[in-house]
C-alpha positions as CSV (number, residue, x, y, z in Angstrom):
1,M,0.0,0.1,0.1
2,L,1.3,3.5,-1.1
3,Y,0.3,6.8,1.0
4,L,0.9,10.4,0.7
5,I,0.8,12.2,3.8
6,K,1.2,16.0,4.5
7,S,3.5,17.0,7.4
8,F,3.6,20.5,9.0
9,T,7.0,22.2,9.8
10,R,7.5,25.8,10.8
11,N,7.9,27.1,7.6
12,K,6.0,25.0,5.3
13,P,4.1,21.6,4.8
14,I,6.1,18.8,3.4
15,L,4.6,16.0,1.4
16,K,5.7,12.4,2.0
17,I,5.3,9.1,-0.4
18,G,5.6,5.9,1.3
19,Y,5.0,2.2,1.3
20,T,3.8,-0.1,4.1
21,D,2.4,-3.5,4.2
22,N,0.5,-2.4,7.6
23,M,-1.1,0.8,7.1
24,E,-2.7,1.1,10.6
25,N,0.5,0.6,12.2
26,R,2.5,2.8,9.9
27,M,0.2,5.9,10.3
28,N,-0.2,5.3,14.2
29,Q,3.6,5.7,14.2
30,Y,3.2,9.0,12.2
31,F,0.4,10.3,14.2
32,Y,2.7,9.7,17.5
33,A,5.5,11.4,16.2
34,N,3.5,14.3,14.4
35,P,-0.3,14.8,15.7
36,G,-1.0,17.5,13.0
37,L,-0.2,15.1,10.0
38,E,-2.7,14.6,7.4
39,L,-3.4,11.6,5.2
40,I,-3.8,12.7,1.9
41,S,-4.3,9.6,-0.2
42,I,-3.6,5.9,-0.2
43,R,-3.6,3.3,-3.2
44,E,-2.3,0.1,-3.9
45,G,1.2,-0.4,-4.8
46,D,4.5,-2.1,-3.8
47,E,8.0,-0.9,-2.9
48,L,9.2,-0.8,-6.8
49,L,6.2,1.8,-7.4
50,E,7.3,3.8,-4.4
51,D,10.8,3.7,-5.6
52,M,9.8,4.6,-9.3
53,I,7.6,7.7,-7.7
54,Q,10.7,8.7,-5.6
55,I,13.1,8.7,-8.7
56,Y,10.7,10.5,-10.9
57,N,10.1,13.2,-8.3
58,H,13.9,13.8,-7.9
59,T,14.7,13.8,-11.5
60,E,11.8,15.8,-12.8
61,Q,12.4,18.3,-9.7
62,I,8.7,18.1,-8.9
63,C,7.6,21.0,-6.4
64,F,4.9,20.4,-4.0
65,D,4.7,23.8,-2.4
66,E,1.4,25.1,-2.0
67,N,2.2,28.7,-3.0
C-alpha cells in the first residue's frame, strides 16, 4: 500500500510518499510523532512503485509547495 501524507513544519508543509504493508501501524507511528499529520491519499502499490515515484520526483524536480 502506498500513501501520501502532509506534515507541517514551521516554514512550510512537507509531502511524503511511502510504502507499508501495515497501514494502520504505519499511520499510528506517524501520528504519534506528528499529531498534526494529514493523510492525503492511499492506493495499492509496492516498494518498486514507491521507488519509481521517488526517482521521478527527484529527476523531474517536482515541487509540492502550495504557493
